[in-house]
N, CA, C, O and the ligand as a Tripos MOL2 file, in Angstrom:
@<TRIPOS>MOLECULE
protein
  313   311    79     0     0
PROTEIN
NO_CHARGES

@<TRIPOS>ATOM
      1 N          62.8610   87.2130  -67.2560 N.3       1 MET1
      2 CA         62.3390   85.9820  -67.8360 C.3       1 MET1
      3 C          61.6360   86.3180  -69.1420 C.2       1 MET1
      4 O          61.3570   87.4760  -69.4510 O.2       1 MET1
      5 N          61.3670   85.2760  -69.8820 N.am      2 LEU2
      6 CA         60.6040   85.4600  -71.1110 C.3       2 LEU2
      7 C          59.1510   85.7190  -70.7490 C.2       2 LEU2
      8 O          58.6590   85.2730  -69.7120 O.2       2 LEU2
      9 N          58.4770   86.4490  -71.6260 N.am      3 ILE3
     10 CA         57.0740   86.7350  -71.3360 C.3       3 ILE3
     11 C          56.2540   85.4620  -71.5060 C.2       3 ILE3
     12 O          56.4610   84.7120  -72.4600 O.2       3 ILE3
     13 N          55.3300   85.2160  -70.5920 N.am      4 PRO4
     14 CA         54.4450   84.0600  -70.7560 C.3       4 PRO4
     15 C          53.6240   84.1960  -72.0430 C.2       4 PRO4
     16 O          53.2840   85.3060  -72.4540 O.2       4 PRO4
     17 N          53.3170   83.0810  -72.6630 N.am      5 ILE5
     18 CA         52.5730   83.1030  -73.9260 C.3       5 ILE5
     19 C          51.1550   83.6190  -73.7020 C.2       5 ILE5
     20 O          50.6360   84.4130  -74.4870 O.2       5 ILE5
     21 N          50.5420   83.1560  -72.6200 N.am      6 ARG6
     22 CA         49.1540   83.5370  -72.3590 C.3       6 ARG6
     23 C          49.0310   84.1870  -70.9820 C.2       6 ARG6
     24 O          49.8620   83.9830  -70.0970 O.2       6 ARG6
     25 N          47.9800   84.9670  -70.8350 N.am      7 CYS7
     26 CA         47.6730   85.5940  -69.5480 C.3       7 CYS7
     27 C          47.4030   84.4950  -68.5250 C.2       7 CYS7
     28 O          46.6840   83.5380  -68.8140 O.2       7 CYS7
     29 N          47.9800   84.6290  -67.3260 N.am      8 PHE8
     30 CA         47.7950   83.6150  -66.2910 C.3       8 PHE8
     31 C          46.3360   83.4960  -65.8650 C.2       8 PHE8
     32 O          45.8790   82.4120  -65.5020 O.2       8 PHE8
     33 N          45.6130   84.5950  -65.9070 N.am      9 THR9
     34 CA         44.2580   84.6160  -65.3720 C.3       9 THR9
     35 C          43.2090   84.1900  -66.3980 C.2       9 THR9
     36 O          42.3910   83.3130  -66.1220 O.2       9 THR9
     37 N          43.2300   84.8080  -67.5770 N.am     10 CYS10
     38 CA         42.1410   84.5670  -68.5250 C.3      10 CYS10
     39 C          42.5680   83.7320  -69.7230 C.2      10 CYS10
     40 O          41.7110   83.2610  -70.4700 O.2      10 CYS10
     41 N          43.8670   83.5330  -69.9280 N.am     11 GLY11
     42 CA         44.3160   82.6980  -71.0340 C.3      11 GLY11
     43 C          44.4140   83.4150  -72.3620 C.2      11 GLY11
     44 O          44.6650   82.7840  -73.3880 O.2      11 GLY11
     45 N          44.2220   84.7120  -72.3590 N.am     12 ASN12
     46 CA         44.3260   85.4850  -73.5940 C.3      12 ASN12
     47 C          45.7740   85.4870  -74.0830 C.2      12 ASN12
     48 O          46.7020   85.5630  -73.2780 O.2      12 ASN12
     49 N          45.9660   85.4030  -75.3950 N.am     13 LEU13
     50 CA         47.2990   85.4120  -75.9880 C.3      13 LEU13
     51 C          47.9130   86.8020  -75.8350 C.2      13 LEU13
     52 O          47.3260   87.7880  -76.2810 O.2      13 LEU13
     53 N          49.0920   86.8910  -75.2060 N.am     14 ILE14
     54 CA         49.7120   88.1960  -75.0010 C.3      14 ILE14
     55 C          51.1340   88.2630  -75.5420 C.2      14 ILE14
     56 O          51.6370   89.3560  -75.8060 O.2      14 ILE14
     57 N          51.7920   87.1210  -75.7130 N.am     15 ALA15
     58 CA         53.1990   87.1390  -76.1290 C.3      15 ALA15
     59 C          53.3700   87.7460  -77.5110 C.2      15 ALA15
     60 O          54.4220   88.3090  -77.8120 O.2      15 ALA15
     61 N          52.3410   87.6370  -78.3650 N.am     16 ASP16
     62 CA         52.4600   88.1770  -79.7120 C.3      16 ASP16
     63 C          52.4420   89.7070  -79.7120 C.2      16 ASP16
     64 O          52.8010   90.3330  -80.7090 O.2      16 ASP16
     65 N          52.0280   90.3000  -78.6070 N.am     17 LYS17
     66 CA         51.9470   91.7600  -78.5280 C.3      17 LYS17
     67 C          53.1580   92.3720  -77.8360 C.2      17 LYS17
     68 O          53.3150   93.5930  -77.8220 O.2      17 LYS17
     69 N          54.0150   91.5300  -77.2610 N.am     18 PHE18
     70 CA         55.0790   92.0380  -76.3950 C.3      18 PHE18
     71 C          56.1310   92.8390  -77.1640 C.2      18 PHE18
     72 O          56.5730   93.8850  -76.6880 O.2      18 PHE18
     73 N          56.5330   92.3700  -78.3300 N.am     19 GLN19
     74 CA         57.5560   93.0910  -79.1000 C.3      19 GLN19
     75 C          57.0400   94.4620  -79.5260 C.2      19 GLN19
     76 O          57.7380   95.4680  -79.4060 O.2      19 GLN19
     77 N          55.8040   94.4830  -80.0240 N.am     20 GLU20
     78 CA         55.2230   95.7590  -80.4340 C.3      20 GLU20
     79 C          55.0680   96.6940  -79.2320 C.2      20 GLU20
     80 O          55.2830   97.9020  -79.3360 O.2      20 GLU20
     81 N          54.6900   96.1110  -78.0860 N.am     21 TYR21
     82 CA         54.5690   96.8900  -76.8540 C.3      21 TYR21
     83 C          55.9030   97.5350  -76.4800 C.2      21 TYR21
     84 O          55.9510   98.7120  -76.1240 O.2      21 TYR21
     85 N          56.9840   96.7600  -76.5610 N.am     22 ASN22
     86 CA         58.3050   97.3080  -76.2370 C.3      22 ASN22
     87 C          58.7300   98.3850  -77.2210 C.2      22 ASN22
     88 O          59.3320   99.3850  -76.8300 O.2      22 ASN22
     89 N          58.4180   98.1840  -78.5030 N.am     23 GLU23
     90 CA         58.7730   99.1970  -79.5030 C.3      23 GLU23
     91 C          57.9960  100.4850  -79.2680 C.2      23 GLU23
     92 O          58.5160  101.5740  -79.5110 O.2      23 GLU23
     93 N          56.7680  100.3720  -78.8020 N.am     24 MET24
     94 CA         55.9450  101.5660  -78.5780 C.3      24 MET24
     95 C          56.3650  102.3270  -77.3230 C.2      24 MET24
     96 O          55.9160  103.4540  -77.1110 O.2      24 MET24
     97 N          57.2250  101.7280  -76.4820 N.am     25 GLN25
     98 CA         57.7040  102.4240  -75.2840 C.3      25 GLN25
     99 C          58.5000  103.6740  -75.6490 C.2      25 GLN25
    100 O          58.5830  104.6230  -74.8700 O.2      25 GLN25
    101 N          59.0910  103.6570  -76.8610 N.am     26 GLU26
    102 CA         59.9010  104.7980  -77.3030 C.3      26 GLU26
    103 C          59.0330  106.0130  -77.5830 C.2      26 GLU26
    104 O          59.5060  107.1460  -77.4920 O.2      26 GLU26
    105 N          57.7740  105.7930  -77.9210 N.am     27 SER27
    106 CA         56.8920  106.9080  -78.2570 C.3      27 SER27
    107 C          56.4730  107.6530  -76.9890 C.2      27 SER27
    108 O          56.7370  107.2120  -75.8710 O.2      27 SER27
    109 N          55.8210  108.7780  -77.1950 N.am     28 SER28
    110 CA         55.4160  109.6040  -76.0540 C.3      28 SER28
    111 C          54.0320  109.2360  -75.5340 C.2      28 SER28
    112 O          53.4690  109.9460  -74.7010 O.2      28 SER28
    113 N          53.4790  108.1140  -76.0320 N.am     29 GLN29
    114 CA         52.1560  107.6910  -75.5870 C.3      29 GLN29
    115 C          52.2200  107.1780  -74.1500 C.2      29 GLN29
    116 O          53.2520  106.6860  -73.6910 O.2      29 GLN29
    117 N          51.1000  107.3050  -73.4580 N.am     30 SER30
    118 CA         51.0320  106.7590  -72.1030 C.3      30 SER30
    119 C          50.8260  105.2440  -72.1790 C.2      30 SER30
    120 O          50.4570  104.7050  -73.2220 O.2      30 SER30
    121 N          51.0740  104.5700  -71.0520 N.am     31 GLN31
    122 CA         50.8880  103.1190  -70.9960 C.3      31 GLN31
    123 C          49.4440  102.7530  -71.3360 C.2      31 GLN31
    124 O          49.1870  101.7570  -72.0110 O.2      31 GLN31
    125 N          48.5140  103.5670  -70.8610 N.am     32 GLU32
    126 CA         47.1060  103.2970  -71.1120 C.3      32 GLU32
    127 C          46.8110  103.3360  -72.6080 C.2      32 GLU32
    128 O          46.0920  102.4790  -73.1230 O.2      32 GLU32
    129 N          47.3630  104.3280  -73.3070 N.am     33 GLU33
    130 CA         47.1340  104.4500  -74.7500 C.3      33 GLU33
    131 C          47.7860  103.3040  -75.5110 C.2      33 GLU33
    132 O          47.2090  102.7590  -76.4520 O.2      33 GLU33
    133 N          49.0000  102.9460  -75.0900 N.am     34 ILE34
    134 CA         49.7180  101.8600  -75.7780 C.3      34 ILE34
    135 C          48.9450  100.5510  -75.6480 C.2      34 ILE34
    136 O          48.7150   99.8540  -76.6360 O.2      34 ILE34
    137 N          48.5470  100.2270  -74.4170 N.am     35 LEU35
    138 CA         47.8300   98.9700  -74.1980 C.3      35 LEU35
    139 C          46.4750   98.9800  -74.8980 C.2      35 LEU35
    140 O          46.0240   97.9500  -75.4000 O.2      35 LEU35
    141 N          45.8380  100.1250  -74.9330 N.am     36 GLY36
    142 CA         44.5620  100.2330  -75.6320 C.3      36 GLY36
    143 C          44.7210  100.0340  -77.1280 C.2      36 GLY36
    144 O          43.9010   99.3690  -77.7610 O.2      36 GLY36
    145 N          45.7880  100.6150  -77.7000 N.am     37 SER37
    146 CA         45.9870  100.4730  -79.1440 C.3      37 SER37
    147 C          46.3680   99.0490  -79.5250 C.2      37 SER37
    148 O          46.1370   98.6310  -80.6600 O.2      37 SER37
    149 N          46.9530   98.2920  -78.5850 N.am     38 LEU38
    150 CA         47.2810   96.8900  -78.8520 C.3      38 LEU38
    151 C          46.0680   95.9790  -78.6600 C.2      38 LEU38
    152 O          46.1250   94.7920  -78.9820 O.2      38 LEU38
    153 N          44.9870   96.5250  -78.1430 N.am     39 GLY39
    154 CA         43.7820   95.7220  -77.9350 C.3      39 GLY39
    155 C          43.8150   94.9330  -76.6510 C.2      39 GLY39
    156 O          43.0750   93.9600  -76.5020 O.2      39 GLY39
    157 N          44.6720   95.3370  -75.7060 N.am     40 VAL40
    158 CA         44.7430   94.6600  -74.4060 C.3      40 VAL40
    159 C          43.8500   95.4490  -73.4530 C.2      40 VAL40
    160 O          44.2610   96.4800  -72.9210 O.2      40 VAL40
    161 N          42.6510   94.9700  -73.2450 N.am     41 GLU41
    162 CA         41.6650   95.7320  -72.4820 C.3      41 GLU41
    163 C          41.5440   95.2660  -71.0320 C.2      41 GLU41
    164 O          41.3730   96.0900  -70.1340 O.2      41 GLU41
    165 N          41.6310   93.9550  -70.7930 N.am     42 ARG42
    166 CA         41.4340   93.4460  -69.4300 C.3      42 ARG42
    167 C          42.6520   93.7680  -68.5640 C.2      42 ARG42
    168 O          43.7900   93.7280  -69.0310 O.2      42 ARG42
    169 N          42.3950   94.0850  -67.3070 N.am     43 TYR43
    170 CA         43.5180   94.4630  -66.4560 C.3      43 TYR43
    171 C          44.4020   93.2840  -66.1050 C.2      43 TYR43
    172 O          45.5750   93.4670  -65.7790 O.2      43 TYR43
    173 N          43.8540   92.0610  -66.1670 N.am     44 CYS44
    174 CA         44.7090   90.9010  -65.9160 C.3      44 CYS44
    175 C          45.7470   90.7630  -67.0290 C.2      44 CYS44
    176 O          46.8940   90.4040  -66.7640 O.2      44 CYS44
    177 N          45.3510   91.0460  -68.2700 N.am     45 CYS45
    178 CA         46.2860   90.9690  -69.3990 C.3      45 CYS45
    179 C          47.2430   92.1590  -69.3660 C.2      45 CYS45
    180 O          48.4210   92.0210  -69.6990 O.2      45 CYS45
    181 N          46.7430   93.3160  -68.9690 N.am     46 ARG46
    182 CA         47.5910   94.5100  -68.9100 C.3      46 ARG46
    183 C          48.7250   94.3220  -67.9120 C.2      46 ARG46
    184 O          49.8570   94.7360  -68.1590 O.2      46 ARG46
    185 N          48.4070   93.6870  -66.7740 N.am     47 ARG47
    186 CA         49.4760   93.4870  -65.7860 C.3      47 ARG47
    187 C          50.5530   92.5570  -66.3090 C.2      47 ARG47
    188 O          51.7140   92.6750  -65.9170 O.2      47 ARG47
    189 N          50.1810   91.6160  -67.2050 N.am     48 MET48
    190 CA         51.1810   90.7100  -67.7650 C.3      48 MET48
    191 C          52.2200   91.4940  -68.5590 C.2      48 MET48
    192 O          53.4170   91.2360  -68.4390 O.2      48 MET48
    193 N          51.7720   92.4460  -69.3670 N.am     49 LEU49
    194 CA         52.7010   93.2430  -70.1660 C.3      49 LEU49
    195 C          53.4290   94.2620  -69.2960 C.2      49 LEU49
    196 O          54.6270   94.4860  -69.4720 O.2      49 LEU49
    197 N          52.7150   94.8760  -68.3640 N.am     50 LEU50
    198 CA         53.3140   95.9470  -67.5500 C.3      50 LEU50
    199 C          54.3780   95.4200  -66.5940 C.2      50 LEU50
    200 O          55.3430   96.1250  -66.3000 O.2      50 LEU50
    201 N          54.2170   94.1980  -66.1070 N.am     51 THR51
    202 CA         55.0850   93.7200  -65.0260 C.3      51 THR51
    203 C          56.1660   92.7480  -65.4740 C.2      51 THR51
    204 O          56.9590   92.2990  -64.6470 O.2      51 THR51
    205 N          56.2210   92.4090  -66.7640 N.am     52 THR52
    206 CA         57.2580   91.4990  -67.2420 C.3      52 THR52
    207 C          58.5950   92.2270  -67.3080 C.2      52 THR52
    208 O          58.7060   93.3000  -67.9010 O.2      52 THR52
    209 N          59.6080   91.6260  -66.6890 N.am     53 VAL53
    210 CA         60.9650   92.1760  -66.7250 C.3      53 VAL53
    211 C          61.8320   91.1570  -67.4500 C.2      53 VAL53
    212 O          61.9290   90.0030  -67.0310 O.2      53 VAL53
    213 N          62.4560   91.5830  -68.5260 N.am     54 GLU54
    214 CA         63.3210   90.6800  -69.2750 C.3      54 GLU54
    215 C          64.6880   90.6440  -68.6130 C.2      54 GLU54
    216 O          65.3930   91.6520  -68.5670 O.2      54 GLU54
    217 N          65.0580   89.4730  -68.0980 N.am     55 THR55
    218 CA         66.3300   89.3360  -67.3860 C.3      55 THR55
    219 C          67.3040   88.4390  -68.1260 C.2      55 THR55
    220 O          68.3620   88.1080  -67.5910 O.2      55 THR55
    221 N          66.9700   88.0390  -69.3440 N.am     56 ILE56
    222 CA         67.7970   87.0570  -70.0510 C.3      56 ILE56
    223 C          69.2200   87.5730  -70.2610 C.2      56 ILE56
    224 O          70.1720   86.7970  -70.1730 O.2      56 ILE56
    225 N          69.3830   88.8780  -70.5380 N.am     57 GLN57
    226 CA         70.7300   89.4030  -70.7820 C.3      57 GLN57
    227 C          71.5630   89.4060  -69.4920 C.2      57 GLN57
    228 O          72.7900   89.3290  -69.5590 O.2      57 GLN57
    229 N          70.9240   89.4920  -68.3290 N.am     58 GLN58
    230 CA         71.6550   89.4170  -67.0690 C.3      58 GLN58
    231 C          71.9920   87.9760  -66.6970 C.2      58 GLN58
    232 O          72.9670   87.7340  -65.9860 O.2      58 GLN58
    233 N          71.1970   87.0190  -67.1700 N.am     59 VAL59
    234 CA         71.3670   85.6200  -66.7890 C.3      59 VAL59
    235 C          72.3840   84.9140  -67.6820 C.2      59 VAL59
    236 O          73.0850   84.0150  -67.2170 O.2      59 VAL59
    237 N          72.4780   85.2980  -68.9420 N.am     60 ILE60
    238 CA         73.3470   84.6110  -69.9070 C.3      60 ILE60
    239 C          74.7940   84.5040  -69.4260 C.2      60 ILE60
    240 O          75.3740   83.4280  -69.5660 O.2      60 ILE60
    241 N          75.4220   85.5560  -68.8640 N.am     61 PRO61
    242 CA         76.8110   85.4070  -68.4190 C.3      61 PRO61
    243 C          77.0150   84.2870  -67.4040 C.2      61 PRO61
    244 O          78.0780   83.6670  -67.3850 O.2      61 PRO61
    245 N          76.0240   84.0170  -66.5650 N.am     62 PHE62
    246 CA         76.1520   82.9440  -65.5840 C.3      62 PHE62
    247 C          76.1800   81.5880  -66.2660 C.2      62 PHE62
    248 O          76.9340   80.7040  -65.8600 O.2      62 PHE62
    249 N          75.3630   81.4180  -67.3010 N.am     63 TYR63
    250 CA         75.3770   80.1530  -68.0380 C.3      63 TYR63
    251 C          76.6940   79.9830  -68.7750 C.2      63 TYR63
    252 O          77.2200   78.8730  -68.8610 O.2      63 TYR63
    253 N          77.2320   81.0780  -69.3080 N.am     64 GLU64
    254 CA         78.5200   81.0050  -69.9920 C.3      64 GLU64
    255 C          79.6240   80.6280  -68.9960 C.2      64 GLU64
    256 O          80.5180   79.8490  -69.3270 O.2      64 GLU64
    257 N          79.5620   81.1760  -67.7830 N.am     65 ALA65
    258 CA         80.5550   80.8520  -66.7590 C.3      65 ALA65
    259 C          80.4410   79.3880  -66.3340 C.2      65 ALA65
    260 O          81.4500   78.7140  -66.1260 O.2      65 ALA65
    261 N          79.2040   78.9040  -66.2060 N.am     66 ILE66
    262 CA         78.9890   77.4990  -65.8440 C.3      66 ILE66
    263 C          79.5490   76.5890  -66.9270 C.2      66 ILE66
    264 O          80.2100   75.5950  -66.6260 O.2      66 ILE66
    265 N          79.2860   76.9250  -68.1910 N.am     67 GLN67
    266 CA         79.7790   76.1230  -69.3060 C.3      67 GLN67
    267 C          81.3010   76.1190  -69.3360 C.2      67 GLN67
    268 O          81.9130   75.0800  -69.5830 O.2      67 GLN67
    269 N          81.9210   77.2740  -69.0860 N.am     68 LYS68
    270 CA         83.3840   77.3790  -69.0720 C.3      68 LYS68
    271 C          83.9510   76.5160  -67.9420 C.2      68 LYS68
    272 O          84.9420   75.8110  -68.1310 O.2      68 LYS68
    273 N          83.3270   76.5750  -66.7850 N.am     69 ARG69
    274 CA         83.7830   75.7850  -65.6380 C.3      69 ARG69
    275 C          83.6540   74.2930  -65.9280 C.2      69 ARG69
    276 O          84.5280   73.5030  -65.5720 O.2      69 ARG69
    277 N          82.5420   73.9140  -66.5860 N.am     70 ARG70
    278 CA         82.3130   72.5120  -66.9350 C.3      70 ARG70
    279 C          83.4110   72.0130  -67.8790 C.2      70 ARG70
    280 O          83.9100   70.8980  -67.7250 O.2      70 ARG70
    281 N          83.7800   72.8370  -68.8470 N.am     71 VAL71
    282 CA         84.8420   72.4710  -69.7870 C.3      71 VAL71
    283 C          86.1710   72.3360  -69.0410 C.2      71 VAL71
    284 O          86.9360   71.4080  -69.3030 O.2      71 VAL71
    285 N          86.4490   73.2610  -68.1080 N.am     72 ASP72
    286 CA         87.6900   73.2000  -67.3230 C.3      72 ASP72
    287 C          87.7580   71.9140  -66.5030 C.2      72 ASP72
    288 O          88.7970   71.2570  -66.4510 O.2      72 ASP72
    289 N          86.6460   71.5610  -65.8640 N.am     73 VAL73
    290 CA         86.6150   70.3340  -65.0400 C.3      73 VAL73
    291 C          86.8190   69.1140  -65.9120 C.2      73 VAL73
    292 O          87.5670   68.2060  -65.5470 O.2      73 VAL73
    293 N          86.1580   69.0820  -67.0660 N.am     74 GLN74
    294 CA         86.3070   67.9420  -67.9800 C.3      74 GLN74
    295 C          87.7560   67.7760  -68.4320 C.2      74 GLN74
    296 O          88.2690   66.6600  -68.5180 O.2      74 GLN74
    297 N          88.4090   68.9100  -68.7200 N.am     75 SER75
    298 CA         89.8070   68.8220  -69.1950 C.3      75 SER75
    299 C          90.7320   68.4060  -68.0590 C.2      75 SER75
    300 O          91.7370   67.7420  -68.3120 O.2      75 SER75
    301 N          90.4290   68.7740  -66.8110 N.am     76 GLU76
    302 CA         91.2500   68.3630  -65.6730 C.3      76 GLU76
    303 C          91.1110   66.8720  -65.3810 C.2      76 GLU76
    304 O          92.0530   66.2500  -64.8900 O.2      76 GLU76
    305 N          89.9570   66.2960  -65.6750 N.am     77 MET77
    306 CA         89.7020   64.8900  -65.3870 C.3      77 MET77
    307 C          90.3830   63.9760  -66.3880 C.2      77 MET77
    308 O          90.5550   62.7880  -66.1150 O.2      77 MET77
    309 N          90.7780   64.5070  -67.5540 N.am     78 LYS78
    310 CA         91.4130   63.6570  -68.5760 C.3      78 LYS78
    311 C          92.8740   63.4400  -68.2810 C.2      78 LYS78
    312 O          93.5610   62.7510  -69.0360 O.2      78 LYS78
    313 ZN         43.9740   88.2890  -68.9790 Zn       79 ZN79
@<TRIPOS>BOND
     1     1     2 1
     2     2     3 1
     3     3     4 2
     4     3     5 am
     5     5     6 1
     6     6     7 1
     7     7     8 2
     8     7     9 am
     9     9    10 1
    10    10    11 1
    11    11    12 2
    12    11    13 am
    13    13    14 1
    14    14    15 1
    15    15    16 2
    16    15    17 am
    17    17    18 1
    18    18    19 1
    19    19    20 2
    20    19    21 am
    21    21    22 1
    22    22    23 1
    23    23    24 2
    24    23    25 am
    25    25    26 1
    26    26    27 1
    27    27    28 2
    28    27    29 am
    29    29    30 1
    30    30    31 1
    31    31    32 2
    32    31    33 am
    33    33    34 1
    34    34    35 1
    35    35    36 2
    36    35    37 am
    37    37    38 1
    38    38    39 1
    39    39    40 2
    40    39    41 am
    41    41    42 1
    42    42    43 1
    43    43    44 2
    44    43    45 am
    45    45    46 1
    46    46    47 1
    47    47    48 2
    48    47    49 am
    49    49    50 1
    50    50    51 1
    51    51    52 2
    52    51    53 am
    53    53    54 1
    54    54    55 1
    55    55    56 2
    56    55    57 am
    57    57    58 1
    58    58    59 1
    59    59    60 2
    60    59    61 am
    61    61    62 1
    62    62    63 1
    63    63    64 2
    64    63    65 am
    65    65    66 1
    66    66    67 1
    67    67    68 2
    68    67    69 am
    69    69    70 1
    70    70    71 1
    71    71    72 2
    72    71    73 am
    73    73    74 1
    74    74    75 1
    75    75    76 2
    76    75    77 am
    77    77    78 1
    78    78    79 1
    79    79    80 2
    80    79    81 am
    81    81    82 1
    82    82    83 1
    83    83    84 2
    84    83    85 am
    85    85    86 1
    86    86    87 1
    87    87    88 2
    88    87    89 am
    89    89    90 1
    90    90    91 1
    91    91    92 2
    92    91    93 am
    93    93    94 1
    94    94    95 1
    95    95    96 2
    96    95    97 am
    97    97    98 1
    98    98    99 1
    99    99   100 2
   100    99   101 am
   101   101   102 1
   102   102   103 1
   103   103   104 2
   104   103   105 am
   105   105   106 1
   106   106   107 1
   107   107   108 2
   108   107   109 am
   109   109   110 1
   110   110   111 1
   111   111   112 2
   112   111   113 am
   113   113   114 1
   114   114   115 1
   115   115   116 2
   116   115   117 am
   117   117   118 1
   118   118   119 1
   119   119   120 2
   120   119   121 am
   121   121   122 1
   122   122   123 1
   123   123   124 2
   124   123   125 am
   125   125   126 1
   126   126   127 1
   127   127   128 2
   128   127   129 am
   129   129   130 1
   130   130   131 1
   131   131   132 2
   132   131   133 am
   133   133   134 1
   134   134   135 1
   135   135   136 2
   136   135   137 am
   137   137   138 1
   138   138   139 1
   139   139   140 2
   140   139   141 am
   141   141   142 1
   142   142   143 1
   143   143   144 2
   144   143   145 am
   145   145   146 1
   146   146   147 1
   147   147   148 2
   148   147   149 am
   149   149   150 1
   150   150   151 1
   151   151   152 2
   152   151   153 am
   153   153   154 1
   154   154   155 1
   155   155   156 2
   156   155   157 am
   157   157   158 1
   158   158   159 1
   159   159   160 2
   160   159   161 am
   161   161   162 1
   162   162   163 1
   163   163   164 2
   164   163   165 am
   165   165   166 1
   166   166   167 1
   167   167   168 2
   168   167   169 am
   169   169   170 1
   170   170   171 1
   171   171   172 2
   172   171   173 am
   173   173   174 1
   174   174   175 1
   175   175   176 2
   176   175   177 am
   177   177   178 1
   178   178   179 1
   179   179   180 2
   180   179   181 am
   181   181   182 1
   182   182   183 1
   183   183   184 2
   184   183   185 am
   185   185   186 1
   186   186   187 1
   187   187   188 2
   188   187   189 am
   189   189   190 1
   190   190   191 1
   191   191   192 2
   192   191   193 am
   193   193   194 1
   194   194   195 1
   195   195   196 2
   196   195   197 am
   197   197   198 1
   198   198   199 1
   199   199   200 2
   200   199   201 am
   201   201   202 1
   202   202   203 1
   203   203   204 2
   204   203   205 am
   205   205   206 1
   206   206   207 1
   207   207   208 2
   208   207   209 am
   209   209   210 1
   210   210   211 1
   211   211   212 2
   212   211   213 am
   213   213   214 1
   214   214   215 1
   215   215   216 2
   216   215   217 am
   217   217   218 1
   218   218   219 1
   219   219   220 2
   220   219   221 am
   221   221   222 1
   222   222   223 1
   223   223   224 2
   224   223   225 am
   225   225   226 1
   226   226   227 1
   227   227   228 2
   228   227   229 am
   229   229   230 1
   230   230   231 1
   231   231   232 2
   232   231   233 am
   233   233   234 1
   234   234   235 1
   235   235   236 2
   236   235   237 am
   237   237   238 1
   238   238   239 1
   239   239   240 2
   240   239   241 am
   241   241   242 1
   242   242   243 1
   243   243   244 2
   244   243   245 am
   245   245   246 1
   246   246   247 1
   247   247   248 2
   248   247   249 am
   249   249   250 1
   250   250   251 1
   251   251   252 2
   252   251   253 am
   253   253   254 1
   254   254   255 1
   255   255   256 2
   256   255   257 am
   257   257   258 1
   258   258   259 1
   259   259   260 2
   260   259   261 am
   261   261   262 1
   262   262   263 1
   263   263   264 2
   264   263   265 am
   265   265   266 1
   266   266   267 1
   267   267   268 2
   268   267   269 am
   269   269   270 1
   270   270   271 1
   271   271   272 2
   272   271   273 am
   273   273   274 1
   274   274   275 1
   275   275   276 2
   276   275   277 am
   277   277   278 1
   278   278   279 1
   279   279   280 2
   280   279   281 am
   281   281   282 1
   282   282   283 1
   283   283   284 2
   284   283   285 am
   285   285   286 1
   286   286   287 1
   287   287   288 2
   288   287   289 am
   289   289   290 1
   290   290   291 1
   291   291   292 2
   292   291   293 am
   293   293   294 1
   294   294   295 1
   295   295   296 2
   296   295   297 am
   297   297   298 1
   298   298   299 1
   299   299   300 2
   300   299   301 am
   301   301   302 1
   302   302   303 1
   303   303   304 2
   304   303   305 am
   305   305   306 1
   306   306   307 1
   307   307   308 2
   308   307   309 am
   309   309   310 1
   310   310   311 1
   311   311   312 2
@<TRIPOS>SUBSTRUCTURE
     1 MET1         2 RESIDUE 1 A MET
     2 LEU2         6 RESIDUE 1 A LEU
     3 ILE3        10 RESIDUE 1 A ILE
     4 PRO4        14 RESIDUE 1 A PRO
     5 ILE5        18 RESIDUE 1 A ILE
     6 ARG6        22 RESIDUE 1 A ARG
     7 CYS7        26 RESIDUE 1 A CYS
     8 PHE8        30 RESIDUE 1 A PHE
     9 THR9        34 RESIDUE 1 A THR
    10 CYS10       38 RESIDUE 1 A CYS
    11 GLY11       42 RESIDUE 1 A GLY
    12 ASN12       46 RESIDUE 1 A ASN
    13 LEU13       50 RESIDUE 1 A LEU
    14 ILE14       54 RESIDUE 1 A ILE
    15 ALA15       58 RESIDUE 1 A ALA
    16 ASP16       62 RESIDUE 1 A ASP
    17 LYS17       66 RESIDUE 1 A LYS
    18 PHE18       70 RESIDUE 1 A PHE
    19 GLN19       74 RESIDUE 1 A GLN
    20 GLU20       78 RESIDUE 1 A GLU
    21 TYR21       82 RESIDUE 1 A TYR
    22 ASN22       86 RESIDUE 1 A ASN
    23 GLU23       90 RESIDUE 1 A GLU
    24 MET24       94 RESIDUE 1 A MET
    25 GLN25       98 RESIDUE 1 A GLN
    26 GLU26      102 RESIDUE 1 A GLU
    27 SER27      106 RESIDUE 1 A SER
    28 SER28      110 RESIDUE 1 A SER
    29 GLN29      114 RESIDUE 1 A GLN
    30 SER30      118 RESIDUE 1 A SER
    31 GLN31      122 RESIDUE 1 A GLN
    32 GLU32      126 RESIDUE 1 A GLU
    33 GLU33      130 RESIDUE 1 A GLU
    34 ILE34      134 RESIDUE 1 A ILE
    35 LEU35      138 RESIDUE 1 A LEU
    36 GLY36      142 RESIDUE 1 A GLY
    37 SER37      146 RESIDUE 1 A SER
    38 LEU38      150 RESIDUE 1 A LEU
    39 GLY39      154 RESIDUE 1 A GLY
    40 VAL40      158 RESIDUE 1 A VAL
    41 GLU41      162 RESIDUE 1 A GLU
    42 ARG42      166 RESIDUE 1 A ARG
    43 TYR43      170 RESIDUE 1 A TYR
    44 CYS44      174 RESIDUE 1 A CYS
    45 CYS45      178 RESIDUE 1 A CYS
    46 ARG46      182 RESIDUE 1 A ARG
    47 ARG47      186 RESIDUE 1 A ARG
    48 MET48      190 RESIDUE 1 A MET
    49 LEU49      194 RESIDUE 1 A LEU
    50 LEU50      198 RESIDUE 1 A LEU
    51 THR51      202 RESIDUE 1 A THR
    52 THR52      206 RESIDUE 1 A THR
    53 VAL53      210 RESIDUE 1 A VAL
    54 GLU54      214 RESIDUE 1 A GLU
    55 THR55      218 RESIDUE 1 A THR
    56 ILE56      222 RESIDUE 1 A ILE
    57 GLN57      226 RESIDUE 1 A GLN
    58 GLN58      230 RESIDUE 1 A GLN
    59 VAL59      234 RESIDUE 1 A VAL
    60 ILE60      238 RESIDUE 1 A ILE
    61 PRO61      242 RESIDUE 1 A PRO
    62 PHE62      246 RESIDUE 1 A PHE
    63 TYR63      250 RESIDUE 1 A TYR
    64 GLU64      254 RESIDUE 1 A GLU
    65 ALA65      258 RESIDUE 1 A ALA
    66 ILE66      262 RESIDUE 1 A ILE
    67 GLN67      266 RESIDUE 1 A GLN
    68 LYS68      270 RESIDUE 1 A LYS
    69 ARG69      274 RESIDUE 1 A ARG
    70 ARG70      278 RESIDUE 1 A ARG
    71 VAL71      282 RESIDUE 1 A VAL
    72 ASP72      286 RESIDUE 1 A ASP
    73 VAL73      290 RESIDUE 1 A VAL
    74 GLN74      294 RESIDUE 1 A GLN
    75 SER75      298 RESIDUE 1 A SER
    76 GLU76      302 RESIDUE 1 A GLU
    77 MET77      306 RESIDUE 1 A MET
    78 LYS78      310 RESIDUE 1 A LYS
    79 ZN79       313 GROUP 0 **** ****
């Protein structure tokens, strides 16, 4: 899923840090150092970044299949 814009618990803005967080995964820094350098100090906000799994690339093929099926059904009904 897409990352939530704000932390569920405290409301701190976190989505603006997500891209930079993902880019920093390539470095040899630990998660603690990365989150600290991004200014994410509270553990409620840290869990938002640590536990987000992007599944959009796995989900898109299903929507494409649904759209294709919808087009097929529409053409059969004509
Ligand atoms: Zn928070």
